[in-house]
Each structure stands twice: as C-alpha cells, then as structure tokens.
MITIKOL-181999 format. One record per residue: z, x, y of N, C-alpha, C in turn; residue in one letter; residue number from 1. Coordinates in steps of 0.1 Angstrom, whole numbers, plus 2048, in hexadecimal, padded with zeros to 3 digits. Layout:
# residues N
Z|X|Y|Z|X|Y|Z|X|Y|A|NUM
...
This chain:
# residues 321
78D|85E|89D|79A|85C|89C|7A1|86C|89C|X|1
7AE|86C|8A2|7B3|878|8A1|7C4|876|8A0|X|2
7C9|878|897|7D7|876|892|7E0|883|894|X|3
7EC|881|89A|7F7|88C|89C|801|88A|890|X|4
802|892|885|80B|890|87D|81B|892|881|X|5
824|888|880|832|88C|884|838|88F|877|X|6
833|891|86B|83B|898|85F|841|88E|857|X|7
847|892|84E|84E|88B|845|85C|883|84A|X|8
85D|876|84E|868|871|853|871|86C|84A|X|9
86F|86A|83D|877|862|833|877|86D|826|X|10
881|872|823|882|87C|816|88D|874|80E|X|11
887|86F|801|88E|866|7F8|89B|86C|7F5|X|12
89A|879|7F2|8A4|882|7ED|8B0|884|7F6|X|13
8AF|880|802|8B9|881|80C|8BD|874|812|X|14
8BC|86A|80B|8C0|85C|80E|8CA|857|804|X|15
8D0|84B|809|8D9|845|800|8D4|83F|7F2|X|16
8C4|83D|7F4|8BD|838|7E9|8BD|840|7DC|X|17
8C0|84D|7DD|8BE|856|7D2|8CB|852|7C8|X|18
8D5|84D|7CD|8E0|84B|7C6|8E0|83E|7BC|X|19
8D5|835|7BF|8D2|82A|7B7|8C6|82A|7B1|X|20
8BB|82F|7B7|8AF|831|7B2|8AB|83C|7AC|X|21
89F|83D|7A5|89D|84A|79C|894|852|7A6|X|22
88A|84C|7AE|881|853|7B5|876|84A|7BD|X|23
870|851|7C6|864|84B|7CD|868|842|7D8|X|24
85F|843|7E3|860|839|7EF|84F|837|7F1|X|25
84B|831|7E9|83C|82F|7E8|838|823|7F2|X|26
82B|824|7F8|824|81B|800|82E|816|80C|X|27
831|81F|815|83B|81A|820|831|811|828|X|28
836|804|82C|830|7FA|834|838|7F6|83F|X|29
834|7F4|84C|83D|7F3|857|83E|7E5|859|X|30
848|7DF|860|84B|7D4|867|852|7D5|875|X|31
84C|7D1|87E|852|7D8|88C|85A|7CC|891|X|32
867|7CF|896|871|7C5|89D|872|7CA|8AB|X|33
879|7C3|8B3|879|7C6|8C2|87F|7D3|8C2|X|34
889|7D7|8BC|890|7E4|8C0|891|7EE|8B4|X|35
88A|7EC|8A8|88A|7F5|89D|87C|7F2|895|X|36
87A|7FA|88A|86F|7F8|882|874|7F8|875|X|37
871|7EF|86D|876|7EE|85D|86B|7F3|856|X|38
86E|7FC|84B|863|7FF|844|866|7FD|836|X|39
85E|7F4|82E|860|7F1|823|858|7FB|819|X|40
85D|7FE|80D|859|808|805|85C|805|7F5|X|41
858|80B|7ED|85A|809|7DE|861|814|7D6|X|42
86A|811|7CF|871|81E|7C8|873|819|7BA|X|43
87B|821|7B1|87A|81D|7A4|889|81C|79D|X|44
889|815|794|895|814|78B|890|818|77C|X|45
899|81C|774|898|81E|765|896|80E|75E|X|46
88D|80E|756|88D|801|74D|88F|804|741|X|47
888|810|73B|88B|814|72F|88A|823|72F|X|48
88D|829|726|88D|839|725|880|83E|72B|X|49
874|836|728|868|83C|72E|862|833|739|X|50
868|82A|73D|860|820|745|868|81E|752|X|51
863|819|75C|86A|816|768|864|808|76F|X|52
86D|803|777|86A|7F5|77D|869|7F9|78D|X|53
85F|7F5|794|85D|7F7|7A1|866|7EF|7AA|X|54
86A|7F3|7B3|877|7E9|7BB|874|7EB|7C9|X|55
870|7E2|7D3|871|7E5|7E0|87D|7E6|7E7|X|56
87E|7ED|7F3|889|7EF|7FA|884|7F0|809|X|57
88E|7F3|811|88A|7F5|821|894|7FE|826|X|58
88E|806|831|896|80F|839|893|80A|848|X|59
89D|80A|853|899|807|861|89A|814|867|X|60
88F|817|86F|88F|820|879|88F|81C|888|X|61
895|826|891|894|823|89F|884|823|8A3|X|62
882|81E|8AE|874|81C|8B0|86C|829|8B4|X|63
872|832|8B7|86F|83F|8B8|86D|849|8AC|X|64
875|842|8A0|873|847|892|87D|854|892|X|65
885|857|89B|88F|863|89C|89A|862|891|X|66
89E|855|88F|8A9|854|884|8A8|846|87C|X|67
8B0|846|872|8AF|839|86B|8BD|834|870|X|68
8BC|825|86F|8C8|81F|873|8CC|814|86B|X|69
8C6|812|860|8C9|809|856|8C2|808|849|X|70
8C6|804|83D|8BD|805|832|8C2|7F8|828|X|71
8B8|7F5|820|8BD|7E9|817|8C7|7EF|80D|X|72
8D1|7E5|80A|8DE|7EA|804|8DE|7E1|7F6|X|73
8D4|7D7|7F4|8D4|7D1|7E9|8C2|7CE|7E5|X|74
8C0|7C7|7DC|8B3|7C2|7D9|8AE|7B8|7E3|X|75
8A2|7BB|7E8|89C|7B3|7F1|893|7A9|7EB|X|76
891|7AB|7DF|889|79F|7D6|88E|79F|7C7|X|77
88F|794|7C0|893|795|7B5|889|79C|7AA|X|78
88B|7A0|7A0|881|7A5|794|879|799|792|X|79
86B|79B|78E|865|792|787|868|78C|77B|X|80
867|77E|779|86A|777|76D|863|77C|75F|X|81
869|77B|756|865|77E|748|855|77A|746|X|82
84B|782|743|83E|77E|744|834|77B|74E|X|83
83C|77C|75C|834|778|766|82C|786|76B|X|84
823|785|775|81B|790|77A|822|79A|77F|X|85
82E|797|784|836|7A5|78B|843|7A6|783|X|86
842|7A4|775|84E|7A7|76C|853|7B4|76C|X|87
849|7BF|76F|84D|7CE|76E|84E|7D4|77B|X|88
84D|7CB|786|850|7D2|794|848|7CD|79E|X|89
848|7D2|7AB|841|7CE|7B6|83D|7DD|7BE|X|90
831|7DE|7C0|82B|7EA|7C6|81D|7E8|7C8|X|91
818|7E7|7D6|820|7E8|7E3|825|7DB|7E6|X|92
82F|7DB|7F2|835|7D0|7F7|831|7CE|806|X|93
827|7C5|80C|823|7C6|817|827|7BA|820|X|94
82E|7BD|82A|833|7B2|833|82A|7AE|83E|X|95
82B|7A0|842|825|79B|84F|82C|78F|855|X|96
830|791|862|836|787|868|82D|77B|86B|X|97
831|76F|865|82A|763|868|835|758|86E|X|98
833|757|87C|83D|74C|882|84B|753|880|X|99
854|74B|87B|863|74E|879|865|756|86C|X|100
85A|756|863|85C|75A|856|857|768|856|X|101
859|770|84B|852|77D|847|84C|77B|839|X|102
840|77B|83A|839|779|82A|837|788|825|X|103
83A|78A|818|838|797|812|82D|795|807|X|104
821|79D|809|816|79C|7FE|81A|7A8|7F4|X|105
81E|7A4|7E8|823|7AB|7E0|819|7AF|7D4|X|106
81A|7BD|7D0|811|7BE|7C4|81A|7BE|7B7|X|107
818|7B5|7AE|820|7B5|7A4|81A|7BB|797|X|108
821|7C3|78F|81B|7CB|784|820|7C5|777|X|109
819|7C6|76B|81E|7C3|75F|817|7CC|756|X|110
81F|7D3|74C|81A|7DC|743|810|7D6|738|X|111
806|7DD|734|7FE|7D8|72A|7FD|7E3|71E|X|112
7F7|7DF|712|7F9|7E8|707|7EC|7F0|707|X|113
7E0|7EB|708|7D4|7F2|707|7D2|7FA|713|X|114
7D5|7F6|71F|7D6|7FF|72B|7E4|7FF|731|X|115
7E5|806|73A|7F3|807|740|7F8|7F9|746|X|116
7F1|7F4|750|7F5|7E9|758|7EB|7E0|75B|X|117
7F1|7D4|761|7E7|7CB|768|7F1|7C6|775|X|118
7EA|7C0|77E|7F0|7BC|78B|7E9|7B0|791|X|119
7F1|7AA|799|7EE|7A0|7A4|7F4|7A1|7AF|X|120
7F0|799|7BA|7F7|797|7C6|7FE|78B|7C7|X|121
80C|78C|7CB|815|780|7CD|819|780|7DB|X|122
820|775|7DB|827|773|7EA|836|770|7E9|X|123
83D|777|7F0|84C|773|7F3|84E|771|803|X|124
858|769|804|85B|765|813|869|767|817|X|125
86B|76C|823|879|76E|828|87A|767|834|X|126
886|760|835|88A|75A|841|896|75F|84A|X|127
898|76A|843|8A5|772|84A|8A2|781|84F|X|128
895|781|856|890|78D|85C|88D|799|851|X|129
88A|795|846|886|79F|83D|890|7A5|834|X|130
89B|79F|835|8A7|7A6|82D|8A5|7A3|81E|X|131
8A0|795|81C|89F|790|80C|893|786|80D|X|132
88B|788|802|87F|781|801|880|778|7F6|X|133
879|76C|7F4|87A|764|7EA|86B|75E|7E5|X|134
868|75E|7DA|85B|759|7D6|85B|74B|7D6|X|135
850|745|7DB|84E|736|7DB|849|732|7CC|X|136
846|73B|7C3|841|73A|7B4|840|746|7AD|X|137
840|745|7A1|840|751|797|831|758|796|X|138
827|750|79C|81A|754|798|814|75D|7A5|X|139
808|762|7A3|801|76A|7AE|7FB|75F|7B7|X|140
7F8|765|7C4|7EE|75D|7CE|7E0|763|7CB|X|141
7DF|76E|7C7|7D1|775|7C6|7D1|77D|7B8|X|142
7C8|77A|7B0|7C8|781|7A3|7BA|782|79C|X|143
7B8|787|791|7AC|789|78A|7A2|77C|78C|X|144
796|780|78A|78B|775|789|780|779|783|X|145
774|773|783|769|776|77A|763|784|781|X|146
761|786|78E|75D|792|793|766|79C|796|X|147
773|799|795|77F|7A4|796|787|7A2|78A|X|148
784|7A8|780|78A|7A4|774|79A|7A9|772|X|149
79E|7B4|779|7AB|7B7|776|7B1|7BF|783|X|150
7BD|7C2|784|7C3|7CB|78D|7BF|7C7|79C|X|151
7C4|7BB|79E|7C2|7B6|7AB|7CE|7B8|7B2|X|152
7CE|7C2|7BD|7DC|7C6|7C3|7DB|7CE|7D0|X|153
7E5|7D3|7D6|7E6|7D8|7E1|7E0|7CF|7EE|X|154
7E6|7C2|7EE|7E1|7B9|7F9|7E9|7BD|807|X|155
7E0|7BE|810|7E4|7C0|81F|7DF|7B6|827|X|156
7E7|7AF|82E|7E4|7A2|836|7E5|7A5|844|X|157
7DB|7A0|84C|7DC|79E|85A|7D5|791|85D|X|158
7DA|78D|86B|7D3|780|872|7CA|784|87C|X|159
7BD|783|87A|7B3|785|885|7AA|77B|888|X|160
7A5|777|893|79C|76D|897|79E|75F|88E|X|161
7AA|75C|88D|7AD|74D|889|7AC|74C|878|X|162
7AE|758|871|7AF|758|863|7B8|763|85F|X|163
7BD|761|854|7C6|76D|84C|7BB|773|845|X|164
7BA|782|846|7B0|78A|83E|7BC|792|836|X|165
7B7|792|829|7BF|79A|81F|7B4|7A6|81A|X|166
7B9|7B2|81B|7B1|7BE|816|7B7|7C2|808|X|167
7B1|7C4|7FE|7B9|7C5|7F1|7AE|7CE|7E8|X|168
7B4|7D1|7DD|7AC|7D9|7D3|7AB|7D2|7C6|X|169
7A0|7D6|7BE|79E|7CD|7B1|798|7D8|7A8|X|170
79B|7D6|79B|796|7E1|791|788|7DE|78D|X|171
780|7E7|789|773|7E6|786|771|7EB|777|X|172
779|7F4|773|777|7F9|765|784|801|761|X|173
785|801|754|78F|809|74E|785|812|745|X|174
787|821|747|780|82A|73E|788|834|739|X|175
784|838|72D|78D|843|727|78A|851|72E|X|176
794|856|731|794|865|738|78D|86D|72E|X|177
783|875|732|77E|87F|729|787|88A|724|X|178
791|88E|72B|799|899|727|7A6|893|720|X|179
7AD|88A|726|7B9|882|71E|7B7|878|714|X|180
7AB|872|716|7A7|866|70C|7AF|85A|70F|X|181
7B6|85A|71B|7BF|84F|720|7B4|847|729|X|182
7B8|839|728|7B1|830|72F|7B4|832|73E|X|183
7AA|833|746|7AF|834|757|7A7|82A|75E|X|184
7AC|825|767|7A6|81B|76F|79D|820|77B|X|185
796|816|77F|78E|819|78D|78E|80A|792|X|186
790|80D|7A1|792|801|7AA|78D|801|7B7|X|187
789|7F7|7BE|783|7F9|7CA|788|7ED|7D3|X|188
784|7EE|7E1|78A|7E4|7EA|781|7D8|7EC|X|189
788|7CE|7ED|783|7C0|7EE|78B|7B9|7FB|X|190
784|7AA|7FD|789|7A7|809|789|797|808|X|191
794|790|80D|794|781|80B|79B|77C|819|X|192
79A|76F|81B|79D|767|826|7A5|75C|823|X|193
7AD|756|82D|7B6|74C|829|7B9|742|837|X|194
7BB|736|835|7BF|72F|842|7CD|72F|844|X|195
7D6|732|83A|7E5|72F|839|7ED|73D|833|X|196
7E4|746|830|7EB|752|82A|7F0|751|81B|X|197
7EC|746|815|7F0|743|807|7E5|740|7FE|X|198
7DB|73A|803|7CF|734|7FA|7C2|73D|800|X|199
7BE|744|7F6|7B3|74F|7FB|7A5|74C|7F5|X|200
79B|751|7FD|78C|751|7F8|788|75E|7F7|X|201
784|763|7ED|77F|771|7EE|771|773|7F1|X|202
76C|77E|7F6|760|783|7F7|758|787|7EA|X|203
75F|78A|7E3|759|78D|7D4|750|798|7D6|X|204
754|7A3|7DD|74C|7B0|7E0|753|7BB|7E3|X|205
74C|7C7|7E0|753|7D2|7E6|74F|7D4|7F2|X|206
75A|7D7|7FB|757|7D8|80A|756|7E8|80F|X|207
75B|7F3|809|75B|7FF|80B|753|806|802|X|208
74A|80E|806|73F|816|7FD|749|820|7F5|X|209
746|822|7E9|74B|82B|7E0|744|838|7E4|X|210
74C|845|7E2|745|850|7E1|73D|853|7D5|X|211
740|84F|7CD|73B|84F|7BE|744|845|7B5|X|212
73D|843|7AA|741|837|7A0|750|83B|79B|X|213
753|847|79C|763|84A|795|76C|84A|7A1|X|214
76A|846|7AD|773|845|7BA|77A|839|7B7|X|215
789|83A|7B9|793|82F|7B9|797|82E|7CA|X|216
797|821|7CD|79B|820|7DC|7A8|817|7DA|X|217
7B1|819|7E4|7BE|813|7E2|7C3|810|7F1|X|218
7CC|807|7F0|7D4|803|7FC|7CE|802|809|X|219
7C4|7FC|80C|7BF|7FA|81A|7C8|7F4|824|X|220
7C7|7F9|831|7CF|7F4|83B|7C6|7F4|847|X|221
7C9|7E9|84E|7BE|7E7|85A|7C5|7E5|867|X|222
7C1|7E9|873|7C6|7E8|880|7BA|7E4|888|X|223
7BD|7DB|894|7B2|7D9|89E|7B6|7E3|8AB|X|224
7AD|7E9|8B0|7B1|7F0|8BB|7A1|7EE|8C5|X|225
7A4|7E7|8D0|799|7E2|8D8|791|7D7|8D1|X|226
784|7DA|8D0|77D|7CF|8C8|778|7D3|8BB|X|227
77E|7DF|8B6|77A|7E4|8A9|787|7E4|89F|X|228
782|7E2|892|78E|7E3|887|78C|7F0|87F|X|229
798|7F5|87D|798|803|876|7A0|801|86A|X|230
79A|807|85F|7A2|807|852|7A4|816|84D|X|231
7B1|817|847|7B2|822|83F|7B6|81F|832|X|232
7B3|827|828|7B6|824|819|7B9|831|814|X|233
7BB|831|807|7B9|83F|800|7B2|83D|7F2|X|234
7AB|84B|7EF|7A2|848|7E5|7A6|856|7DB|X|235
7A1|853|7CF|7A3|85F|7C5|799|85D|7BB|X|236
797|868|7B3|78F|866|7A8|797|85F|79B|X|237
78F|858|793|795|850|789|79B|859|77F|X|238
797|867|77E|79B|86E|774|7A2|87B|777|X|239
7AB|881|76F|7B3|88D|772|7B8|88D|781|X|240
7BF|882|787|7C2|880|794|7D2|885|796|X|241
7D8|889|78A|7E8|88B|78A|7E9|898|78D|X|242
7E0|8A1|785|7E3|8B0|786|7DA|8B9|78E|X|243
7CC|8B3|790|7C2|8BB|798|7C4|8B6|7A7|X|244
7C6|8BE|7AF|7C6|8B9|7BF|7B9|8B5|7C4|X|245
7AF|8BA|7BD|7A1|8B5|7C1|79E|8A8|7C0|X|246
7A5|8A0|7B6|7A3|895|7B1|7AD|88A|7B7|X|247
7B9|891|7BC|7C3|887|7C2|7BE|880|7CD|X|248
7C9|876|7D1|7C7|86F|7DC|7C6|875|7EA|X|249
7BC|870|7F3|7BB|874|7FF|7B9|867|807|X|250
7B8|869|814|7B5|85C|81D|7A7|85A|81F|X|251
7A3|84D|820|795|84A|824|795|841|830|X|252
78B|840|836|789|83B|844|77D|832|846|X|253
77E|825|84B|773|81E|84F|775|816|85B|X|254
76B|810|861|76D|809|86D|763|7FC|86D|X|255
767|7F2|873|75E|7E6|875|75F|7E0|881|X|256
752|7D7|886|754|7D1|893|754|7C3|88F|X|257
752|7BD|883|753|7AE|881|75B|7AB|876|X|258
763|7B3|86F|769|7B1|863|762|7AC|855|X|259
755|7AF|858|74C|7AB|84C|744|7B8|847|X|260
73F|7C1|850|739|7CD|84D|743|7D8|850|X|261
744|7E2|846|74C|7ED|848|745|7F9|846|X|262
746|803|850|740|810|850|74A|81A|84D|X|263
749|821|83F|751|82C|83B|74E|839|844|X|264
759|840|849|757|84A|852|761|855|84E|X|265
763|85A|841|76E|863|83E|76F|870|847|X|266
762|874|84A|764|880|854|76A|87E|863|X|267
76B|872|866|772|871|873|781|86B|871|X|268
785|86C|866|794|865|864|7A0|86D|86B|X|269
79E|879|870|7A6|880|878|7B2|883|873|X|270
7B5|883|868|7C3|888|85F|7BF|88B|853|X|271
7C6|897|84F|7C3|89D|842|7CF|8A2|83C|X|272
7CF|8A7|82E|7DA|8AE|828|7DE|8BC|82F|X|273
7E9|8BE|82C|7ED|8CA|832|7E7|8D6|82A|X|274
7E3|8E0|833|7DC|8EC|82F|7E6|8F7|827|X|275
7F4|8F3|82A|7FE|8FD|826|804|8F9|819|X|276
801|903|80F|805|900|800|815|8FC|800|X|277
818|8F3|7FA|825|8ED|7F6|829|8E3|800|X|278
822|8E0|80B|827|8D7|813|826|8C8|80D|X|279
82E|8C0|813|832|8B3|80C|824|8AA|80B|X|280
81B|8AD|813|80C|8A7|811|801|8B0|811|X|281
804|8BA|80A|7F8|8C3|806|7F0|8C1|7FC|X|282
7F4|8BA|7F2|7EA|8B5|7E8|7E5|8A8|7E9|X|283
7ED|8A1|7EE|7EB|890|7EF|7EF|88A|7FB|X|284
7E7|881|7FF|7EA|877|80B|7E5|86A|806|X|285
7EE|860|806|7EB|852|800|7F4|848|806|X|286
7F0|839|803|7F8|82F|807|7FA|830|815|X|287
7F0|82E|81C|7F0|82E|82C|7F4|81F|831|X|288
7FB|820|83C|7FF|813|842|7FE|814|851|X|289
7F5|80E|858|7F4|80C|866|7FA|800|86D|X|290
802|805|879|809|7FB|880|80B|7FF|88F|X|291
80D|7F6|897|810|7F9|8A6|81E|7F6|8AA|X|292
822|801|8B1|82D|800|8B8|82D|801|8C8|X|293
830|7F7|8CF|82D|7F8|8DC|81D|7FB|8DE|X|294
81A|805|8E6|80B|80A|8E7|806|814|8DD|X|295
80E|818|8D3|80B|823|8CD|806|81D|8BD|X|296
7FC|822|8B8|7F9|820|8AB|7FE|82A|8A0|X|297
804|827|896|80A|830|88E|804|82D|87E|X|298
805|83A|877|801|838|867|80D|83D|860|X|299
813|835|855|81B|83A|84C|812|83F|840|X|300
818|847|839|811|84A|82C|818|854|823|X|301
816|853|816|81C|85E|80C|817|869|80C|X|302
81C|873|805|814|87E|802|816|882|7F3|X|303
817|88F|7F0|819|893|7E2|81E|88A|7DA|X|304
81A|88A|7CC|821|884|7C1|822|874|7C3|X|305
818|86E|7CA|819|85F|7CD|825|85C|7D4|X|306
82B|863|7DB|836|85C|7E4|843|85F|7DD|X|307
843|86A|7D4|850|86C|7CD|85B|871|7D7|X|308
857|878|7DF|860|87F|7EB|862|878|7F7|X|309
85A|86D|7F8|85D|867|805|850|864|80D|X|310
852|862|819|845|85E|822|846|864|830|X|311
839|866|835|839|86B|842|832|863|84C|X|312
830|867|859|82A|85E|864|822|866|86C|X|313
816|860|871|80D|866|87B|80B|85C|887|X|314
808|860|891|804|858|89D|7F6|85C|8A3|X|315
7EF|850|8A6|7E2|852|8AC|7E3|857|8BA|X|316
7DD|861|8BD|7DD|868|8CA|7D6|85C|8D7|X|317
7DE|85D|8E0|7DB|854|8E9|7CE|850|8ED|X|318
7C8|85C|8EF|7B9|85D|8F4|7AE|857|8EB|X|319
7B4|853|8DF|7A9|850|8D4|7AD|83F|8D2|X|320
7B6|83B|8D8|7B9|82B|8D5|7B0|823|8DC|X|321
C-alpha cells in the first residue's frame, strides 16, 4: 500500500462551525453522491462548565476536494433522551446508503461516575439524502454482553457477499493509570454480521492481533479492492496517550481474503505521521475512513489532538489499487 497525502482539507477554525461549536471535527466519514462528497464528522458544544456533548455535522466537497460547497446549518439528529445510551452525544457517526435511505450507525456516549464513559452502537435513518436522521427507537442495536462487557462502539458497516458486516470495538478492561491513578480503558476490534443491517450476530472474538496487552484499537474501516479486503484502524497505548507522542494514536493496517481471518501488517500501511515538528499530523494520526470516488480510493483521517483542528485526506496511488 502506498498513499499520497493531500494535506489538511478541513480546518475547523476557518469554517462557519467555529461560530456555533466549541472545537473538533472528529472521525470524518464520507458519503459519495453523484456530483459531490458529503463528509460527516463530530464536533462539540458546551454542556456544563467542564463537560461537552458530541454533535454530528457535515460538510460537502466537490468530488476533487478542491473546495467546500455546502455545510449543515442545523442539527442533523436530535440529542439523545434522558437516561438513554446516547444522552451525552454521538461520536462517531458512520453513514451507509441502503436503497433510497441512508442509515447512520451511531456511537452513543453516556457519562459514568466510577469511570469516564460507556457507549453503545445505535441506528438513525434519513430519507432526505442525509440532511436529517431519525432514530427508529431510543435503544442501541449493538451493546455490551457477557464477552464484551462495556464500550461497544465505533461501528462501521458495509455490505459484502450477501451480508451486512459490522466492524466495531469493545472494551476489555478499565485499569488505573500508574502515573495519574485515573481509570483508563483498553479496547479491541470485533465483528458482527446481519441480514438486514439492524439485528446483529457477533463473532464474540478479537479479530486483529494486539501488539501488546495495553494497546487500544479504534475505528476500523474496510474497503474491498480486487478480491482482497483492506482494513485501517488506529491504535494507541492505554496510558499516558494524551501527552506522550510515543503513546498517541497512529494508524494500523490489516488485510483479509475471506472476511474471517485478518493478517495485521502495519509495516506495509504506506502512510505515516509527518516528520516535520509542528505539522497538523506530526504527533497523531487517528480515526481513518476508507471510501472510493470513481476509480480512486481515498482515506480521511484526523491528526493531532484527536481532531481538534480538522481532518485531512490521502489518496491511494493508482499502481497499488
């Protein structure tokens, strides 16, 4: 795999969103139309003096990504109801066109007391080309279970070989950080299948090998090229990942020929953090999203500070497709 970075294409502080929202354009995820590309992302509003709510929005680009042509001007989904799994926001927001509707697989977050958060994967549906989404119900479609006890989130869905496939993450442990003494989470990538995109059967297993027991794996994204399936995701250490660049998010890579067995091959991912100190993606690369426009495969991703400053784009070089 060899990627050509096209740079940061969306800077939060240079858009109208800065006038309404506090910060961030996290987890950019593409939905391709005939003559433009819509990119959904999550930003933030103040909830209290010290807390925020995650809010999905979108921006539309020309198909060559040279300029923006439209952006969401109001909420695209209502806030989660009191006590529900998405009461405190949605992040990420992953779209999929199904017939004449657009399904969004949402990660809903709620605050906890003993630990920071818990999460589940929800569904919202749009029948107006993704301008606004409505939940068919207040509960999640995929959530914790006996083998996946918490933090079921980051659902990414595609339709292959007569089935809907969801790649997602689930938590395996909360452990006290040896330095801060604050509980930190560890999570890994799982997989489920569905006949209708709503009712899911989990594999109940980890599908991507961890580099070590403290590695967190997040936001899997999958695309098929030829007869092979390719996955990018991001990974970090469970501890000291906010201030130590060595422990921050970076991209990981795996491939499969059967959607069952995945071979991790980070050394051949073909894209890396900037080596120029101070660049927008010099400390961190995270939250990738693979998609195809015409005959080109692209990857959206966030850089430093978990997408605080916006997102960038890379294109897979033609000879490697």
